[in-house]
C-alpha positions as CSV (number, residue, x, y, z in Angstrom):
1,M,-19.5,-4.4,-9.1
2,T,-20.2,-1.8,-6.3
3,D,-17.4,0.8,-5.3
4,K,-17.7,-1.4,-2.1
5,D,-16.6,-4.2,-4.1
6,C,-13.6,-2.4,-5.7
7,P,-11.2,-1.1,-3.5
8,I,-9.4,0.8,-6.2
9,Y,-12.1,2.9,-7.3
10,K,-12.2,6.1,-5.7
11,L,-15.0,8.6,-5.5
12,H,-13.3,11.7,-7.2
13,Q,-14.8,11.5,-10.5
14,T,-13.7,14.4,-12.5
15,P,-16.8,16.8,-12.8
16,P,-18.2,16.9,-16.3
17,E,-18.0,20.7,-16.9
18,V,-14.3,20.5,-16.1
19,C,-13.8,17.4,-18.7
20,K,-15.8,19.8,-21.3
21,D,-13.5,22.8,-20.4
22,L,-10.2,21.0,-20.3
23,I,-10.6,19.0,-23.5
24,K,-10.2,22.1,-25.6
25,Y,-6.4,22.6,-24.2
26,C,-5.8,18.6,-25.5
27,E,-6.0,19.8,-29.0
28,I,-7.8,16.6,-30.6
29,K,-7.8,16.2,-34.2
30,Q,-10.0,14.1,-36.5
31,D,-7.4,11.3,-37.2
32,E,-6.4,10.8,-33.3
33,I,-7.9,7.5,-31.9
34,L,-9.0,8.6,-27.9
35,Y,-8.9,6.3,-25.1
36,E,-9.9,6.7,-22.0
37,P,-8.2,3.9,-19.7
38,F,-9.9,5.1,-16.5
39,K,-13.5,5.9,-17.5
40,G,-15.2,6.0,-14.1
41,D,-18.7,7.9,-14.4
42,G,-17.4,9.0,-18.2
43,G,-16.2,12.6,-17.4
44,W,-13.6,12.7,-20.5
45,W,-15.7,9.8,-22.2
46,N,-18.6,11.7,-22.7
47,V,-16.7,14.8,-24.2
48,F,-14.7,13.0,-26.8
49,P,-16.0,14.6,-30.3
50,E,-18.2,12.5,-32.4
51,Q,-15.9,12.2,-35.5
52,N,-13.1,10.4,-33.4
53,E,-12.7,6.6,-32.9
54,K,-12.7,6.0,-29.4
55,Y,-12.2,3.5,-26.4
56,Y,-12.3,3.1,-22.7
57,T,-11.7,0.7,-20.1
58,E,-13.2,0.9,-16.5
59,I,-12.2,-1.6,-13.6
60,K,-16.1,-1.5,-12.1
61,E,-16.9,-2.9,-15.6
62,G,-14.4,-5.6,-16.0
63,L,-12.3,-3.8,-18.3
64,D,-8.8,-3.5,-17.1
65,F,-6.3,-0.8,-19.0
66,N,-3.7,-3.6,-18.4
67,N,-5.9,-5.9,-20.9
68,F,-6.4,-3.0,-23.9
69,D,-6.4,-4.5,-27.1
70,W,-3.4,-2.3,-28.7
71,T,-4.0,-4.3,-32.0
72,G,-4.4,-2.3,-35.3
73,K,-4.4,1.0,-33.4
74,S,-2.2,4.1,-33.6
75,N,-2.1,7.8,-33.1
76,I,-3.5,7.0,-29.9
77,T,-4.3,9.8,-27.2
78,I,-4.6,9.0,-23.7
79,L,-7.3,11.8,-22.2
80,T,-7.6,10.6,-18.3
81,N,-7.7,11.5,-14.8
82,P,-5.9,8.5,-13.5
83,P,-6.3,7.1,-9.9
84,F,-4.1,7.9,-7.3
85,M,-2.8,4.4,-6.5
86,L,-3.2,1.1,-8.3
87,P,-2.3,-2.4,-6.5
88,Q,0.1,-3.4,-9.4
89,F,2.1,-0.2,-8.9
90,E,2.3,-0.1,-5.0
91,R,5.2,-0.9,-2.8
92,R,3.4,0.5,0.2
93,K,0.2,1.4,1.6
94,R,-1.3,4.7,-0.7
95,Q,1.8,5.2,-2.8
96,N,1.3,7.7,-5.5
97,S,1.2,5.7,-8.9
98,F,0.8,8.5,-11.1
99,F,4.4,8.1,-12.4
100,K,4.0,4.5,-13.1
101,I,1.1,5.0,-14.9
102,L,2.4,7.8,-16.8
103,E,5.4,5.6,-17.7
104,Y,3.1,2.8,-18.8
105,F,1.6,4.8,-21.5
106,T,5.1,6.1,-22.9
107,L,6.1,2.8,-23.2
108,K,3.1,1.9,-25.6
109,P,4.1,2.9,-29.4
110,E,0.9,3.2,-30.4
111,V,0.4,6.1,-28.1
112,N,1.0,9.8,-29.5
113,K,-0.4,12.2,-26.8
114,I,-1.2,12.0,-23.3
115,C,-3.3,14.4,-21.5
116,F,-3.7,13.5,-17.8
117,L,-5.4,15.7,-15.1
118,C,-3.8,15.3,-11.4
119,N,-3.6,17.2,-8.2
120,S,-0.3,18.9,-6.5
121,A,0.6,15.4,-5.3
122,C,1.0,13.6,-8.5
123,F,2.4,16.6,-10.5
124,N,5.2,16.9,-7.6
125,S,5.8,13.3,-8.2
126,I,7.3,13.9,-11.6
127,T,10.7,14.6,-10.3
128,P,13.9,15.8,-12.8
129,N,14.9,12.2,-12.9
130,R,11.5,10.8,-13.7
131,T,11.3,13.5,-16.4
132,N,14.4,12.3,-18.1
133,I,12.9,9.0,-18.1
134,I,9.6,10.1,-19.7
135,N,11.9,11.9,-22.1
136,D,14.3,8.9,-23.1
137,N,10.7,6.9,-23.9
138,G,10.0,9.6,-26.4
139,F,7.5,11.8,-24.5
140,Y,7.9,15.8,-23.7
141,L,5.8,17.9,-21.5
142,Q,4.0,19.9,-23.9
143,K,1.7,22.1,-22.0
144,I,0.0,22.4,-18.5
145,V,-3.3,24.0,-17.7
146,V,-3.8,24.8,-13.7
147,L,-7.2,24.8,-12.3
148,K,-9.4,24.8,-9.1
149,I,-11.9,22.3,-8.6
150,S,-13.8,23.6,-5.8
151,K,-15.2,20.2,-4.2
152,W,-11.6,18.8,-4.6
153,F,-8.5,20.1,-2.0
154,G,-5.8,22.3,-3.8
155,S,-4.8,23.1,-7.3
156,Y,-5.2,20.7,-10.3
157,Y,-3.0,20.3,-13.4
158,L,-3.9,19.2,-16.8
159,M,-0.5,18.0,-18.0
160,V,-0.1,17.3,-21.7
161,Y,2.9,15.0,-23.1
162,T,3.4,14.4,-26.6
163,R,6.2,12.6,-28.8
164,D,6.8,16.1,-30.5
165,C,10.0,17.5,-30.3
166,E,11.5,18.6,-26.8
167,N,9.5,21.9,-25.6
168,E,12.3,24.3,-25.0
169,S,9.7,26.2,-22.7
170,F,10.0,23.5,-20.2
171,K,13.7,22.8,-18.2
172,Y,14.5,20.1,-15.9
173,I,17.4,20.4,-13.8
174,S,18.7,17.2,-12.6
175,K,21.4,18.3,-10.4
176,V,20.3,18.0,-6.6
177,Y,21.6,21.8,-4.7
């Protein structure tokens, strides 16, 4: 399948050097299973530690994240730069699917950590109300790493969510002023 044949595949592949530098902020332990649901060119996949059990899905290879086999797996860490939009989550053209993708993985009991690289539009889509939804699903934002990728526009953020207790360093006010 070529990029032209797969309209949801975008050419914004995460530079390998970015993944190599960011993976240390994910604090991966040996017993974690690593899963890259949107492999693309393999930026994240190629820097996964060798000692960890690992999986990926990639729509260009006919492997859809919706069909991932969760059977018998636990303590999974998701590491990815999710696509900006996915048809199954869209209601209108070019809708940001970041929150829906994040929410999807927080509903999987096998997942214990989510490390998402995102742009400012995706970052800004995590409103206080949406944060409450993620928290109600048992996940809490533990870390944000801010970076600049010169060939992309704007700032980027590595957001690390875990099932650990709520992080008192991050506060969200749901009230609208």
